[in-house]
C-alpha positions in Angstrom: -1.9 1.0 38.7 -2.6 1.4 35.0 -0.3 -0.5 32.6 1.8 1.8 30.3 2.9 1.1 26.8 6.7 0.8 26.1 6.3 3.9 23.9 4.8 5.9 26.8 7.6 4.8 29.1 10.4 5.7 26.7 8.9 9.2 25.9 7.6 10.4 29.2 9.6 12.1 32.0 8.4 9.9 34.9 11.7 8.8 36.4 11.8 7.2 39.9 8.1 6.2 39.7 6.7 2.7 39.9 5.4 1.6 36.5 3.7 -1.4 35.0 4.1 -2.8 31.5 3.2 -5.9 29.5 4.8 -7.2 26.4 6.8 -10.0 24.7 10.3 -10.9 25.4 12.8 -10.2 22.6 15.9 -11.4 24.5 16.8 -12.3 28.1 20.6 -11.9 28.6 22.7 -13.2 31.5 19.6 -14.0 33.5 19.4 -10.3 34.2 18.5 -8.1 31.2 15.1 -8.5 29.5 14.5 -6.6 26.3 10.7 -6.1 26.2 8.6 -5.0 23.3 4.8 -4.5 23.1 4.4 -3.3 19.5 3.9 0.3 20.4 7.3 1.3 19.2 10.3 0.0 17.3 12.3 0.3 20.5 12.5 -2.2 23.4 12.6 -1.2 27.0 15.3 -2.9 29.1 14.0 -4.5 32.3 16.7 -5.3 34.8 16.1 -8.4 37.0 18.0 -9.1 40.3 17.9 -12.9 39.9 18.4 -13.4 43.6 14.9 -12.0 44.3 13.1 -14.3 41.9 12.4 -18.0 41.7 14.8 -19.9 39.3 11.9 -21.8 37.8 10.1 -18.5 37.0 13.2 -17.0 35.3 13.6 -20.1 33.1 10.1 -19.4 31.7 11.3 -15.9 30.5 12.2 -17.0 27.0 12.1 -15.3 23.6 8.5 -14.8 22.6 7.0 -15.2 26.1 4.4 -12.7 27.2 5.2 -11.2 30.5 3.9 -8.6 33.0 6.4 -6.4 34.9 6.1 -4.0 37.7 9.1 -1.9 38.8 10.8 1.5 39.1 11.6 3.5 36.0 15.1 4.8 36.4 17.8 6.3 34.3 19.7 3.6 32.5 23.3 2.8 33.5 24.0 1.1 30.1 24.3 2.2 26.5 21.5 2.2 24.0 18.7 3.4 26.2 17.9 6.4 28.4 15.7 4.6 30.9 15.2 1.1 32.2 12.9 -0.7 34.7 14.3 -2.1 37.9 12.0 -5.1 38.1 10.2 -5.7 41.4 7.4 -8.1 40.2 7.5 -10.4 37.2 4.7 -12.7 36.0 4.7 -14.9 32.9 1.4 -14.5 31.1 2.1 -16.9 28.3 5.0 -19.3 27.9 6.9 -19.6 24.6 8.6 -22.9 23.6 12.1 -21.7 22.9 12.9 -24.8 20.9 10.1 -24.3 18.3 9.5 -20.5 18.4 10.4 -19.5 14.8 11.3 -15.8 15.5 14.6 -16.1 17.2 16.9 -13.1 17.9 18.8 -13.5 14.6 18.5 -12.4 11.0 15.7 -14.2 9.1 15.1 -14.1 5.4 11.9 -12.4 4.2 10.8 -15.6 2.5 11.0 -17.4 5.9 9.1 -14.7 7.5 6.3 -14.9 4.9 6.0 -18.5 5.8 5.5 -17.3 9.4 3.4 -14.3 8.6 1.3 -14.7 11.8 4.4 -14.0 13.8 6.6 -11.8 11.6 5.3 -8.5 13.1 7.4 -9.5 16.2 10.5 -8.5 14.2 11.6 -4.9 14.0 11.3 -4.6 10.2 7.7 -5.9 10.0 6.4 -4.1 13.1 7.8 -0.8 11.6 6.2 -1.6 8.2 2.8 -2.4 9.7 2.8 0.7 12.0 3.5 2.8 8.9 0.8 1.0 7.0 -1.7 1.9 9.8 -0.5 5.5 9.8 -0.8 5.9 6.1 -4.3 4.5 6.2 -5.3 7.0 8.9 -3.6 9.8 7.0 -5.7 8.9 3.9 -9.0 9.0 5.8 -7.9 12.2 7.6 -7.0 14.0 4.3 -10.4 13.2 2.7 -12.4 14.0 5.8 -10.7 17.4 6.1 -11.3 18.1 2.4 -15.0 17.5 2.3 -15.1 14.0 0.8 -17.6 11.3 1.8 -16.4 7.8 2.3 -18.2 5.3 0.1 -18.1 1.5 0.5 -18.0 0.1 -3.0 -19.4 -3.4 -3.5 -16.9 -6.3 -3.4 -19.2 -8.5 -5.5 -19.9 -7.1 -8.9 -21.4 -7.9 -12.3 -19.1 -5.5 -14.1 -15.4 -5.5 -15.0 -14.3 -1.9 -14.5 -10.9 -2.4 -16.2 -12.1 -4.6 -19.1 -9.2 -6.9 -18.2 -11.2 -10.1 -17.7 -8.9 -11.3 -15.0 -11.4 -11.6 -12.2 -12.3 -14.1 -9.5 -15.7 -15.6 -10.1 -18.2 -15.7 -7.3 -20.7 -18.6 -7.4 -23.0 -20.6 -5.3 -23.5 -23.3 -7.9 -22.4 -26.9 -7.4 -19.2 -26.9 -9.5 -19.4 -30.7 -9.7 -22.9 -30.6 -11.2 -23.3 -27.2 -12.8 -26.7 -26.5 -14.3 -26.6 -25.8 -18.0 -28.8 -24.0 -20.5 -30.1 -25.6 -23.7 -27.0 -24.6 -25.6 -24.7 -26.2 -23.0 -23.5 -23.0 -21.3 -23.6 -22.5 -17.5 -27.1 -21.4 -16.4 -26.3 -18.5 -14.2 -30.0 -17.7 -13.8 -29.9 -20.5 -11.1 -26.9 -19.0 -9.3 -27.3 -17.0 -6.1 -27.5 -13.6 -7.8 -29.2 -14.8 -10.9 -26.3 -13.7 -13.1 -22.5 -14.1 -13.5 -20.7 -12.2 -10.7 -17.1 -11.6 -9.7 -14.9 -10.0 -7.0 -14.3 -6.4 -7.9 -11.1 -5.1 -9.5 -12.1 -1.5 -8.8 -14.7 0.5 -7.1 -14.3 3.4 -9.5 -17.5 3.0 -11.6 -19.7 2.8 -8.5 -17.8 5.7 -7.0 -18.7 7.8 -10.0 -22.4 7.3 -9.3 -22.0 8.7 -5.8 -19.8 11.6 -7.0 -22.6 12.6 -9.3 -24.9 13.2 -6.4 -22.7 13.8 -3.4 -20.0 15.8 -5.2 -16.8 14.4 -3.6 -16.4 10.8 -2.6 -13.7 8.2 -2.1 -13.5 4.5 -1.8 -10.8 2.6 0.2 -11.3 -1.1 0.2 -10.1 -4.5 -1.0 -9.9 -5.3 -4.7 -9.0 -8.6 -6.4 -7.3 -9.6 -9.6 -6.9 -13.2 -10.9 -3.7 -12.5 -12.6 -1.4 -15.5 -12.6 1.7 -13.4 -11.7 4.4 -14.1 -9.2 6.3 -10.9 -9.5 7.3 -8.7 -6.5 4.7 -6.1 -7.6 1.5 -8.2 -7.9 -1.1 -9.5 -5.4 -4.4 -11.3 -6.0 -5.9 -9.3 -3.1 -4.9 -5.7 -2.5 -6.4 -2.4 -1.4 -7.3 0.6 -3.5 -8.0 4.3 -2.8 -10.2 5.9 -5.5 -11.5 9.4 -5.1 -14.1 10.7 -7.6 -15.1 14.4 -7.9 -18.0 16.0 -9.8 -17.3 19.2 -11.8 -13.6 18.7 -11.7 -11.5 18.5 -14.8 -8.1 17.0 -15.5 -6.2 20.0 -14.1 -8.1 19.9 -10.9 -7.5 16.1 -10.8 -3.8 16.7 -11.0 -4.0 19.3 -8.3 -5.9 17.0 -6.0 -3.6 14.0 -6.5 -0.4 16.0 -5.9 -1.8 17.6 -2.7 -3.1 14.3 -1.5 0.2 12.4 -2.0 2.2 15.2 -0.4 -0.2 15.2 2.6 -0.2 11.5 3.4 3.6 11.2 3.0 4.2 14.2 5.1 2.0 12.7 7.8 4.3 9.7 8.3 7.4 11.9 8.1 6.1 13.8 11.1 4.5 11.0 13.1 6.6 7.9 12.3 10.1 9.2 12.6 11.6 6.3 14.5 10.2 3.6 12.2 11.3 5.6 9.1 14.8 6.0 10.6 15.0 2.3 11.2 13.8 1.4 7.7 16.1 4.0 6.2 19.1 2.4 7.9 17.9 -1.1 6.8 17.7 0.1 3.2 21.1 1.7 3.4 22.7 -1.5 4.8 21.0 -3.6 2.1 22.1 -1.3 -0.6 25.8 -1.7 0.4 25.5 -5.4 -0.5 24.3 -4.7 -4.1 26.2 -3.7 -7.2 26.3 0.1 -7.7 23.9 -0.1 -10.7 21.2 -1.8 -8.5 21.3 0.5 -5.5 18.4 2.8 -4.6 18.7 6.3 -6.2 18.3 7.9 -2.8 17.7 7.0 0.8 14.2 6.3 2.1 13.7 9.5 4.1 15.5 11.5 1.3 13.0 10.0 -1.2 10.0 10.9 0.9 11.2 14.5 1.3 11.9 14.5 -2.5 8.1 14.1 -2.9 6.9 16.5 -0.3 9.4 19.3 -1.0 9.2 19.4 -4.9 6.4 20.6 -7.2 5.3 17.9 -9.5 6.3 18.6 -13.1 3.4 18.3 -15.5 4.4 16.9 -18.9 2.3 15.7 -21.8 2.8 12.1 -23.0 3.9 13.5 -26.4 6.6 15.7 -24.8 7.8 12.8 -22.7 8.1 10.5 -25.7 10.3 13.2 -27.5 12.5 13.4 -24.4 12.8 9.7 -24.1 13.4 9.1 -27.8 16.3 11.6 -27.7 17.7 10.5 -24.4 21.2 9.0 -24.1 19.9 5.7 -22.7 17.6 5.3 -25.7 20.2 6.3 -28.3 22.8 4.1 -26.7 20.3 1.2 -26.4 20.6 1.1 -22.6 16.8 0.9 -22.1 15.5 -2.6 -22.1 12.5 -1.3 -24.1 13.6 1.2 -26.7 11.4 4.1 -27.6 10.9 4.3 -31.3 7.6 6.0 -31.9 4.6 7.8 -30.4 2.1 5.4 -28.9 4.5 3.2 -26.9 3.3 2.1 -23.5 5.9 3.5 -21.1 7.8 1.1 -18.8 9.1 1.8 -15.3 12.6 2.4 -16.6 11.3 5.2 -18.8 9.2 6.7 -16.0 12.1 6.6 -13.6 14.4 8.2 -16.1 12.0 11.2 -16.4 11.8 11.5 -12.6 15.3 10.7 -11.4 17.5 11.9 -14.3 15.7 14.4 -16.5 13.4 16.5 -14.4 14.7 15.5 -10.9 11.3 15.9 -9.4 8.0 13.9 -9.3 6.3 14.0 -12.7 2.7 13.9 -13.8 2.3 12.7 -17.4 -1.0 13.5 -19.1 -2.9 13.2 -22.4 -2.0 9.6 -23.2 -2.8 7.7 -26.4 -6.4 6.5 -26.2 -5.6 3.0 -27.3 -3.4 2.2 -24.3 -5.9 3.6 -21.7 -9.3 2.5 -20.4 -12.6 3.1 -22.2 -14.0 5.5 -19.6 -11.4 8.2 -20.0 -12.4 11.5 -21.7 -11.4 11.6 -25.4 -9.6 14.8 -26.4 -10.5 16.9 -29.4 -7.6 15.4 -31.4 -9.5 12.1 -31.4 -6.3 10.1 -30.5 -5.5 11.0 -26.9 -7.5 10.9 -23.7 -7.4 13.1 -20.6 -5.5 10.6 -18.5 -2.8 11.3 -16.0 -0.2 9.2 -14.2 2.0 10.3 -11.3 5.6 9.1 -11.4 7.8 8.7 -8.3 11.5 7.9 -7.9 12.4 4.3 -7.4 9.2 2.8 -8.8 7.7 4.9 -11.6 4.0 5.1 -11.8 2.2 5.2 -8.5 -1.1 6.9 -9.3 -3.3 6.6 -12.3 -6.4 8.7 -13.1 -8.3 10.7 -15.6 -11.1 13.0 -16.4 -14.0 10.7 -17.1 -15.9 10.6 -20.4 -19.1 12.5 -19.7 -20.6 12.5 -23.2 -23.2 9.7 -23.7 -22.7 9.0 -27.4 -18.9 9.1 -27.2 -18.9 6.7 -24.3 -21.3 4.3 -26.2 -18.9 4.4 -29.2 -15.9 3.5 -27.0 -17.7 0.7 -25.3 -18.9 -0.8 -28.6 -15.3 -0.6 -29.9 -14.1 -3.0 -27.2 -17.3 -5.1 -27.1 -18.7 -4.0 -23.8 -22.5 -4.5 -24.0 -24.6 -1.5 -23.1 -26.9 -3.6 -21.0 -24.0 -4.6 -18.7 -23.4 -1.0 -17.8 -26.8 0.6 -18.3 -26.6 2.3 -14.9 -23.2 3.8 -15.8 -24.6 5.2 -19.0 -27.6 6.6 -17.1 -25.2 9.0 -15.4 -24.6 10.6 -18.8 -28.4 10.8 -19.4 -29.5 12.5 -16.2 -27.5 15.6 -15.4 -24.1 14.7 -16.9 -21.2 16.9 -16.0 -17.4 16.9 -16.1 -16.0 14.7 -13.4 -12.6 13.1 -12.6 -10.8 10.8 -10.3 -7.8 8.6 -9.7 -6.7 5.3 -8.2 -3.9 4.6 -5.9 -2.9 1.0 -5.0 -2.4 1.2 -1.2 0.3 -1.5 -1.1 2.3 0.4 -3.7 2.2 3.4 -1.5 3.3 1.4 1.5 6.2 0.0 -0.5 7.3 3.5 -1.4 7.0 4.8 2.1 8.8 1.8 3.7 11.5 1.0 1.1 10.3 -2.6 0.9 11.0 -4.2 -2.4 8.4 -7.0 -2.4 4.6 -6.2 -2.2 4.1 -9.4 -0.2 6.0 -7.7 2.7 3.6 -4.7 3.1 0.3 -6.5 3.5 -0.5 -8.7 6.6 -1.3 -11.9 4.8 -0.4 -11.9 1.1 -2.6 -13.7 -1.4 -0.7 -14.8 -4.5 -1.0 -17.8 -6.9 -0.9 -21.1 -5.1 -0.8 -19.2 -1.7 -3.8 -18.5 0.5 -2.2 -19.5 3.9 -3.5 -18.0 7.2 
């Protein structure tokens, strides 16, 4: 007999048949009722044991966390909370669990405690739901791009360039750090290093993706990126995943069209395919909100927030118009914003972005044409000489979730912008070559995958949406 998943058993009409299932014990009540879960669904299946038919020593081994194998008849449940249950005829313990030391007991645990036990936290309902949603979102992303003619590109993880110009990168070296070779002027001699030059872990695959877009047309990267930012906030990781599509012959308007369609598509996918997990997380968020002061509560429920994205057209607003709206808004005039908006050129904070989405326009917003001096060097300079063809997508609850731009395709303008921030041409000679050999308008955007997972699950800390978070002073597991 082929073993079934718990999800299969709960969703198929196969009553009065003998079934077989394997999983981990969540609880074992009154030496009679086993709540079994195998990770295929948020729901457990109840397995009813007639203890008189089983050895007492065997039943003592059925503890929380134990892996077991059950055969029995699937019948209509006599109790509340489930439609079917298994009348157990055969029970085998595949792996014992020491009930005294097993950390994931059937009680409420703090998220901080569960991070310390990240290797076991997906045995809880919350984290199993989050990680199933993470998997579904990942699949939806690949599905979307595959169905829309994009080619998947694996950008290098080790790089000699800094795409963002931030300088906060993890260095990669094979040199003996206790006896580093030096040049005549006392600097590290990277010519003796493995790659013969200074290299780092990438912060973005965008620049490399542009090279492929300018030959394959439509490409995307989806891979790990790294940032050595000494930050312990709930929104920062040292290792995270990025989705970065790049498209040749596409301008800013096309970029906004693509980003809106993409975001609606992947969110709609989980709304359709992960209903049970979303309903559980929606209820969790509702219960957590009840404990908070009114001012700190979420602006809308989780599923309501996801539908808010899929059911509304994204409002497109220039940065200049947004600044005027914010400057004249009640929160700004009454000094309710933490960061007051006084003049054009301000770098918007999440409180400003959320005001535009949640209070003013009441729909997702795409801001475009930002001041050049607060955006990256590779963004296309507008004719006014002071703004660039950048765009950010703003969502409820978090503010900016996507950032992108039409790229600067003009060689001389790009050179001038690089020189202004001291990026040597020899460091990005290959990037400049794209502007020498068949240059064309092209655009793209970046989406931090963990930020998307946070939005789709309602989780408030980025460390809770990635399997094993990497943060300052923490590289456990």
